[in-house]
C-alpha positions as CSV (number, residue, x, y, z in Angstrom):
1,X,13.9,2.7,3.8
2,X,13.2,0.8,6.8
3,X,9.9,0.8,8.9
4,X,10.9,3.3,11.4
5,X,12.4,5.6,9.7
6,X,9.9,5.9,7.0
7,X,7.4,6.3,10.5
8,X,9.4,9.2,11.2
9,X,9.2,10.9,8.1
10,X,5.4,10.4,8.7
11,X,5.4,12.0,12.1
12,X,7.9,14.2,11.4
13,X,5.1,16.1,9.5
14,X,7.2,17.6,6.7
15,X,4.5,17.2,3.3
16,X,3.8,20.4,5.6
17,X,7.3,21.8,3.8
18,X,6.5,20.8,0.6
19,X,2.9,22.3,0.5
20,X,4.9,25.8,1.3
21,X,7.5,25.3,-1.8
22,X,5.0,24.8,-3.7
23,X,3.2,27.8,-3.1
24,X,5.8,29.8,-3.0
25,X,5.7,30.9,0.4
26,X,8.9,30.7,2.8
27,X,9.0,28.7,6.3
28,X,11.5,28.0,8.9
29,X,11.6,25.7,11.3
30,X,12.6,26.6,15.2
31,X,14.2,23.6,16.8
32,X,12.1,22.8,20.0
33,X,14.1,21.6,23.0
34,X,11.8,18.3,22.8
35,X,13.6,15.5,20.2
36,X,13.2,16.0,16.5
37,X,10.4,18.7,17.4
38,X,10.3,22.3,16.0
39,X,7.5,25.2,15.3
40,X,7.1,25.5,11.9
41,X,6.9,29.4,10.9
42,X,4.8,29.9,7.3
43,X,4.7,33.4,5.9
44,X,4.4,35.0,1.9
45,X,7.4,35.0,0.2
46,X,8.3,39.4,0.1
47,X,11.5,40.6,1.9
48,X,8.8,42.2,4.5
49,X,7.5,39.7,5.7
50,X,10.6,37.8,5.8
51,X,12.0,39.8,8.0
52,X,8.9,39.7,10.4
53,X,9.0,36.3,10.2
54,X,12.9,35.4,11.3
55,X,12.8,38.3,13.8
56,X,9.9,36.3,15.5
57,X,12.0,33.3,15.2
58,X,14.3,35.0,17.5
59,X,12.1,35.6,19.9
60,X,11.5,31.7,20.4
61,X,14.9,30.0,19.7
62,X,16.8,28.1,22.0
63,X,20.1,29.8,23.7
64,X,22.8,28.2,21.6
65,X,23.7,24.6,22.8
66,X,27.9,24.7,23.1
67,X,28.1,21.6,22.3
68,X,26.4,22.5,18.9
69,X,28.2,25.8,18.3
70,X,31.3,24.6,18.8
71,X,30.8,21.3,15.4
72,X,28.9,23.6,13.3
73,X,31.4,26.1,13.4
74,X,34.3,23.3,13.3
75,X,34.9,23.2,9.3
76,X,37.5,19.9,9.7
77,X,34.3,18.0,10.3
78,X,33.0,18.8,7.0
79,X,36.1,19.3,4.5
80,X,39.2,17.5,4.4
81,X,42.3,19.6,4.9
82,X,43.3,19.3,1.6
83,X,40.1,21.3,0.4
84,X,40.1,24.2,3.3
């Protein structure tokens, strides 16, 4: 990993997600408009709490971007033809 990549990793605060995992909690990151930023939502790992968290995430989520939708819904980007 290069110096710039290492710095970006530190700025990303991914340690928070690791702590959530170690605490047996659940988390999701909802992207923001600014490049490489998002809201980190954390809750207790129960069905009820996760449903509430996902409901809130839907409310703050950005509208789908057409370019992203086209890219991520096209399986040709992920699998060679012989695997489909």
